[in-house]
C-alpha positions as CSV (number, residue, x, y, z in Angstrom):
1,M,-31.2,3.7,28.7
2,Y,-29.0,6.9,27.6
3,L,-26.4,5.9,30.4
4,I,-25.9,2.6,28.9
5,G,-25.5,4.1,25.5
6,Y,-23.0,6.6,26.9
7,F,-21.2,3.6,28.6
8,L,-21.1,1.5,25.4
9,Q,-19.8,4.5,23.4
10,A,-17.2,5.1,26.0
11,L,-16.2,1.3,25.9
12,A,-16.0,1.3,22.1
13,I,-13.6,4.5,22.4
14,V,-11.5,2.8,24.8
15,L,-11.4,-0.6,23.2
16,N,-10.4,1.2,19.8
17,Y,-7.5,3.2,21.2
18,A,-6.3,0.2,22.8
19,L,-6.2,-1.9,19.8
20,I,-4.5,1.1,17.9
21,F,-1.8,0.8,20.9
22,Y,-1.3,-2.9,20.5
23,M,-1.3,-2.6,16.7
24,W,1.7,-0.4,17.2
25,I,3.3,-2.7,19.6
26,I,3.0,-5.6,17.1
27,I,4.7,-3.5,14.3
28,A,7.2,-2.5,16.5
29,R,8.0,-6.2,17.4
30,A,8.1,-7.0,13.6
31,V,10.4,-4.2,13.1
32,L,12.7,-5.4,16.0
33,S,12.8,-8.7,14.5
34,W,14.6,-7.6,11.6
35,V,17.4,-6.1,13.7
36,S,19.5,-7.7,16.3
37,P,18.5,-5.7,19.5
38,D,20.1,-5.9,22.7
39,P,17.6,-8.4,24.7
40,Y,18.4,-6.9,28.0
41,N,17.4,-3.5,26.7
42,P,13.9,-2.6,29.1
43,I,11.9,-1.5,25.8
44,V,12.7,-4.5,24.1
45,R,11.9,-6.8,26.7
46,F,8.6,-4.8,27.2
47,I,7.6,-5.2,23.6
48,H,8.5,-8.9,23.8
49,N,6.8,-9.5,27.0
50,V,3.7,-7.7,25.8
51,T,3.5,-9.4,22.5
52,E,4.7,-13.1,23.2
53,P,1.2,-14.1,25.0
54,V,-0.6,-13.6,21.7
55,L,1.9,-14.3,19.1
56,Y,3.3,-17.8,20.6
57,P,0.0,-19.8,20.4
58,I,-0.1,-18.5,16.7
59,R,3.3,-19.4,15.9
60,R,2.9,-22.7,17.5
61,R,0.2,-23.8,15.3
62,L,1.4,-22.3,12.0
63,P,3.6,-24.8,9.8
64,L,7.2,-24.1,9.8
65,G,7.5,-24.5,6.0
66,F,7.5,-20.8,5.2
67,G,11.3,-20.2,4.8
68,G,11.6,-19.0,8.0
69,I,9.4,-16.2,7.7
70,D,7.5,-15.5,11.0
71,F,3.8,-14.8,9.5
72,S,2.2,-14.3,13.4
73,P,2.5,-10.7,13.7
74,M,0.6,-10.4,10.5
75,L,-2.3,-12.6,11.5
76,V,-2.5,-10.6,14.8
77,L,-2.7,-7.2,12.8
78,F,-5.6,-8.9,10.6
79,A,-7.2,-9.8,13.7
80,I,-6.9,-6.3,15.3
81,I,-8.4,-5.0,12.1
82,F,-11.1,-7.4,12.2
83,L,-11.8,-6.3,15.8
84,R,-11.7,-2.8,15.3
85,T,-13.8,-2.9,12.1
86,F,-16.6,-5.2,13.5
87,L,-16.6,-5.0,17.4
88,V,-16.0,-1.4,17.7
89,N,-18.2,-0.4,15.1
90,S,-20.9,-2.7,16.4
91,L,-20.5,-1.1,19.7
92,M,-20.9,2.3,18.6
93,R,-24.0,1.6,16.4
94,L,-25.6,0.0,19.5
95,A,-24.3,2.9,21.7
96,Q,-26.0,5.3,19.3
97,S,-29.3,3.3,19.0
98,L,-29.6,3.4,22.8
99,L,-29.2,7.3,23.0
């Protein structure tokens, strides 16, 4: 059983780092929306291509009556914080109970 515990612990750590990395990409996307970056810059295109599949469905479902402010990055950040708090900690506790 300890192998499953170590696997779940490693999975929780990798998931935590992936969520932290994606959170910083979302923050970079929000900061880039304040300025007018070159849309042909490879870094700007990468950030746009990585975040748009997550932000677009949220943006499509939100009403547009907020005065032009895009709240979808904030909702994604809340979802990432929830996943880090609930899912990663639950996996860690489950892994510790199996060790």
